C-alpha beads as a LAMMPS data file, in Angstrom:
LAMMPS data file: protein, C-alpha beads

203 atoms
202 bonds

1 atom types
1 bond types

-500.0 500.0 xlo xhi
-500.0 500.0 ylo yhi
-500.0 500.0 zlo zhi

Masses

1 110.0

Atoms # bond

1 1 1 -0.007 -0.152 -0.030
2 1 1 1.479 3.615 -0.880
3 1 1 1.122 4.905 2.898
4 1 1 3.128 1.690 4.101
5 1 1 5.683 2.250 1.467
6 1 1 6.417 5.588 2.593
7 1 1 6.845 4.434 6.194
8 1 1 8.930 1.740 5.308
9 1 1 11.196 3.830 2.941
10 1 1 11.635 6.596 5.519
11 1 1 12.572 3.849 8.357
12 1 1 15.014 2.617 6.259
13 1 1 16.633 6.258 5.568
14 1 1 16.392 7.188 9.268
15 1 1 16.641 3.370 11.150
16 1 1 17.354 5.174 14.501
17 1 1 14.385 7.393 14.217
18 1 1 14.043 10.470 15.736
19 1 1 15.448 10.592 18.951
20 1 1 14.698 12.955 21.846
21 1 1 17.408 13.289 24.669
22 1 1 14.827 13.347 27.199
23 1 1 11.373 11.527 27.229
24 1 1 10.459 12.656 30.765
25 1 1 6.933 13.976 29.879
26 1 1 7.592 17.634 31.896
27 1 1 10.784 17.968 30.386
28 1 1 9.309 17.104 26.770
29 1 1 6.193 19.566 27.448
30 1 1 8.495 22.946 28.378
31 1 1 11.095 21.927 25.521
32 1 1 8.200 21.432 22.816
33 1 1 6.768 25.169 24.236
34 1 1 10.142 26.441 23.270
35 1 1 10.439 24.867 20.121
36 1 1 7.372 26.868 18.775
37 1 1 8.839 28.827 16.065
38 1 1 12.228 27.912 16.775
39 1 1 15.085 25.466 15.058
40 1 1 16.104 22.414 17.304
41 1 1 19.384 23.405 17.090
42 1 1 18.539 26.504 19.490
43 1 1 15.554 24.709 21.390
44 1 1 17.900 21.549 22.703
45 1 1 20.673 23.626 24.326
46 1 1 18.437 26.072 25.770
47 1 1 16.013 23.568 27.305
48 1 1 19.220 21.605 29.053
49 1 1 20.260 25.125 30.117
50 1 1 16.972 25.998 31.652
51 1 1 16.332 22.559 33.434
52 1 1 19.848 23.301 34.787
53 1 1 18.187 25.682 37.284
54 1 1 14.437 24.847 37.268
55 1 1 13.857 20.990 36.417
56 1 1 10.331 20.780 38.246
57 1 1 7.061 22.364 37.945
58 1 1 7.662 23.712 41.479
59 1 1 10.852 25.119 40.860
60 1 1 9.504 26.701 37.582
61 1 1 6.353 27.854 39.014
62 1 1 8.201 29.759 41.509
63 1 1 10.915 31.153 39.541
64 1 1 11.389 34.813 38.748
65 1 1 10.766 35.765 35.348
66 1 1 13.299 37.737 34.471
67 1 1 15.864 34.782 35.332
68 1 1 13.891 32.684 33.070
69 1 1 13.966 35.068 30.211
70 1 1 17.927 35.324 30.489
71 1 1 17.822 31.397 30.520
72 1 1 15.825 30.915 27.116
73 1 1 16.468 34.570 25.543
74 1 1 17.785 32.694 22.303
75 1 1 14.511 31.219 21.388
76 1 1 11.621 33.085 19.803
77 1 1 9.063 35.204 21.297
78 1 1 11.014 34.067 25.068
79 1 1 9.135 36.829 26.939
80 1 1 5.823 35.124 26.061
81 1 1 7.211 31.997 26.654
82 1 1 8.896 32.602 30.115
83 1 1 5.467 33.388 31.524
84 1 1 3.521 30.284 29.647
85 1 1 6.400 28.070 31.605
86 1 1 5.578 29.782 34.773
87 1 1 1.867 29.415 34.196
88 1 1 2.031 26.003 32.848
89 1 1 3.854 24.991 35.663
90 1 1 1.364 26.448 38.337
91 1 1 -1.421 24.994 36.528
92 1 1 -0.158 21.538 36.896
93 1 1 0.656 21.846 40.402
94 1 1 -2.921 23.166 41.155
95 1 1 -4.991 21.142 38.857
96 1 1 -2.799 17.847 38.281
97 1 1 -0.875 17.375 41.188
98 1 1 2.456 18.456 39.696
99 1 1 2.085 15.521 37.322
100 1 1 1.679 16.235 33.321
101 1 1 -1.694 14.570 31.977
102 1 1 -1.456 11.709 29.583
103 1 1 -4.962 12.734 27.785
104 1 1 -4.673 15.230 24.782
105 1 1 -7.967 17.072 26.102
106 1 1 -6.299 17.774 29.426
107 1 1 -3.259 18.710 27.704
108 1 1 -4.595 21.271 25.576
109 1 1 -6.037 23.137 28.485
110 1 1 -2.639 24.048 29.486
111 1 1 -1.623 27.710 28.524
112 1 1 0.247 27.839 25.201
113 1 1 -0.431 24.213 24.366
114 1 1 -1.825 23.145 21.382
115 1 1 -2.494 20.133 19.467
116 1 1 0.559 19.665 17.920
117 1 1 2.726 20.160 21.409
118 1 1 0.052 18.061 23.169
119 1 1 0.465 15.178 20.664
120 1 1 4.379 15.521 20.882
121 1 1 4.440 14.863 24.882
122 1 1 1.906 11.883 24.068
123 1 1 4.191 10.528 21.355
124 1 1 7.109 10.837 23.179
125 1 1 6.754 11.172 26.485
126 1 1 4.305 8.584 27.102
127 1 1 4.510 6.293 23.883
128 1 1 0.965 6.569 22.856
129 1 1 -0.424 6.610 19.291
130 1 1 -0.850 9.864 18.147
131 1 1 0.141 12.320 15.290
132 1 1 1.916 15.494 16.192
133 1 1 1.417 17.745 12.869
134 1 1 3.955 20.420 12.710
135 1 1 5.074 22.389 9.543
136 1 1 7.039 19.202 8.214
137 1 1 4.456 16.919 8.741
138 1 1 2.035 19.370 7.439
139 1 1 3.817 20.047 3.720
140 1 1 5.213 16.616 3.140
141 1 1 1.746 14.918 3.661
142 1 1 0.541 17.676 1.032
143 1 1 3.412 17.393 -1.228
144 1 1 2.833 13.386 -1.032
145 1 1 -0.715 13.568 -1.620
146 1 1 -1.438 11.804 1.449
147 1 1 -3.997 14.392 2.172
148 1 1 -5.105 17.828 0.962
149 1 1 -5.668 20.010 3.699
150 1 1 -4.923 23.702 4.422
151 1 1 -4.281 23.595 7.961
152 1 1 -2.316 21.424 10.593
153 1 1 -5.197 20.517 12.277
154 1 1 -6.933 19.100 9.263
155 1 1 -3.828 17.482 8.572
156 1 1 -3.978 15.495 11.849
157 1 1 -7.433 14.559 11.198
158 1 1 -6.960 13.223 7.588
159 1 1 -3.599 11.296 8.388
160 1 1 -5.494 9.547 11.202
161 1 1 -7.874 8.037 8.509
162 1 1 -5.064 7.339 6.129
163 1 1 -2.457 5.485 8.284
164 1 1 -3.054 2.514 10.434
165 1 1 -2.804 3.359 14.217
166 1 1 0.139 1.450 15.024
167 1 1 1.979 3.839 12.552
168 1 1 0.902 7.572 14.004
169 1 1 3.596 7.838 16.478
170 1 1 6.471 6.983 13.885
171 1 1 4.808 10.006 11.632
172 1 1 6.183 13.204 13.324
173 1 1 10.102 12.103 14.025
174 1 1 10.199 10.297 10.644
175 1 1 8.849 13.294 8.446
176 1 1 10.473 16.054 10.611
177 1 1 14.111 14.079 9.715
178 1 1 12.886 14.004 5.910
179 1 1 11.748 17.577 6.122
180 1 1 15.030 19.015 7.297
181 1 1 17.457 16.878 5.160
182 1 1 15.637 16.545 1.630
183 1 1 12.112 17.348 1.261
184 1 1 12.525 21.097 2.686
185 1 1 10.273 23.974 2.200
186 1 1 12.641 25.553 -0.432
187 1 1 14.810 23.946 -3.047
188 1 1 13.372 20.305 -1.875
189 1 1 16.415 17.659 -2.761
190 1 1 14.087 16.028 -5.149
191 1 1 16.990 14.389 -7.114
192 1 1 18.512 12.497 -4.369
193 1 1 14.889 11.722 -2.594
194 1 1 14.036 7.817 -2.310
195 1 1 10.275 8.886 -2.772
196 1 1 10.780 10.323 -6.348
197 1 1 9.404 7.090 -8.233
198 1 1 6.391 7.480 -6.445
199 1 1 5.900 11.404 -5.237
200 1 1 3.056 13.106 -7.136
201 1 1 5.394 16.183 -7.452
202 1 1 7.505 14.145 -9.485
203 1 1 5.488 11.735 -11.599

Bonds

1 1 1 2
2 1 2 3
3 1 3 4
4 1 4 5
5 1 5 6
6 1 6 7
7 1 7 8
8 1 8 9
9 1 9 10
10 1 10 11
11 1 11 12
12 1 12 13
13 1 13 14
14 1 14 15
15 1 15 16
16 1 16 17
17 1 17 18
18 1 18 19
19 1 19 20
20 1 20 21
21 1 21 22
22 1 22 23
23 1 23 24
24 1 24 25
25 1 25 26
26 1 26 27
27 1 27 28
28 1 28 29
29 1 29 30
30 1 30 31
31 1 31 32
32 1 32 33
33 1 33 34
34 1 34 35
35 1 35 36
36 1 36 37
37 1 37 38
38 1 38 39
39 1 39 40
40 1 40 41
41 1 41 42
42 1 42 43
43 1 43 44
44 1 44 45
45 1 45 46
46 1 46 47
47 1 47 48
48 1 48 49
49 1 49 50
50 1 50 51
51 1 51 52
52 1 52 53
53 1 53 54
54 1 54 55
55 1 55 56
56 1 56 57
57 1 57 58
58 1 58 59
59 1 59 60
60 1 60 61
61 1 61 62
62 1 62 63
63 1 63 64
64 1 64 65
65 1 65 66
66 1 66 67
67 1 67 68
68 1 68 69
69 1 69 70
70 1 70 71
71 1 71 72
72 1 72 73
73 1 73 74
74 1 74 75
75 1 75 76
76 1 76 77
77 1 77 78
78 1 78 79
79 1 79 80
80 1 80 81
81 1 81 82
82 1 82 83
83 1 83 84
84 1 84 85
85 1 85 86
86 1 86 87
87 1 87 88
88 1 88 89
89 1 89 90
90 1 90 91
91 1 91 92
92 1 92 93
93 1 93 94
94 1 94 95
95 1 95 96
96 1 96 97
97 1 97 98
98 1 98 99
99 1 99 100
100 1 100 101
101 1 101 102
102 1 102 103
103 1 103 104
104 1 104 105
105 1 105 106
106 1 106 107
107 1 107 108
108 1 108 109
109 1 109 110
110 1 110 111
111 1 111 112
112 1 112 113
113 1 113 114
114 1 114 115
115 1 115 116
116 1 116 117
117 1 117 118
118 1 118 119
119 1 119 120
120 1 120 121
121 1 121 122
122 1 122 123
123 1 123 124
124 1 124 125
125 1 125 126
126 1 126 127
127 1 127 128
128 1 128 129
129 1 129 130
130 1 130 131
131 1 131 132
132 1 132 133
133 1 133 134
134 1 134 135
135 1 135 136
136 1 136 137
137 1 137 138
138 1 138 139
139 1 139 140
140 1 140 141
141 1 141 142
142 1 142 143
143 1 143 144
144 1 144 145
145 1 145 146
146 1 146 147
147 1 147 148
148 1 148 149
149 1 149 150
150 1 150 151
151 1 151 152
152 1 152 153
153 1 153 154
154 1 154 155
155 1 155 156
156 1 156 157
157 1 157 158
158 1 158 159
159 1 159 160
160 1 160 161
161 1 161 162
162 1 162 163
163 1 163 164
164 1 164 165
165 1 165 166
166 1 166 167
167 1 167 168
168 1 168 169
169 1 169 170
170 1 170 171
171 1 171 172
172 1 172 173
173 1 173 174
174 1 174 175
175 1 175 176
176 1 176 177
177 1 177 178
178 1 178 179
179 1 179 180
180 1 180 181
181 1 181 182
182 1 182 183
183 1 183 184
184 1 184 185
185 1 185 186
186 1 186 187
187 1 187 188
188 1 188 189
189 1 189 190
190 1 190 191
191 1 191 192
192 1 192 193
193 1 193 194
194 1 194 195
195 1 195 196
196 1 196 197
197 1 197 198
198 1 198 199
199 1 199 200
200 1 200 201
201 1 201 202
202 1 202 203
């Protein structure tokens, strides 16, 4: 089947998959919030720096916002995100006993947490079947003809219909790697692509 062939080829291309350095749900939640409109090359060291000082919801909730801003100033919208990190941590303490919920309906209640962030936490933090749709997944899914959608939210819904559930948690990691190295937003490397015999863009 076409969709199974895509996943098969991507797994051959990236046999180690998409590795997150830390699978703790709280670390992943904060890291994914920091990653919004920010490259991984910036997000990863910034998260490490932040967690070297504030590594629990309790510490983050009681942190001085100026100190958080100083620690995360390399990420985009760092002032807004600094307040969100405090608000998220306080809400976790007040509503969830300091524990990150493993339910998407609860996760999206947290300040600044949308479906992509929530699904990243579910996939990488809780090993649950979910599809985190970022710009790479949205772009590649449309380019490959898997979906025809206008928004990441629509893409998530349609991909759930296209792929078997046991494939869902592989989609984000594989497509992120593919989108960074080959199927780039501008000047994709179509001549090097392992999909060039089945991609609608090239047929």
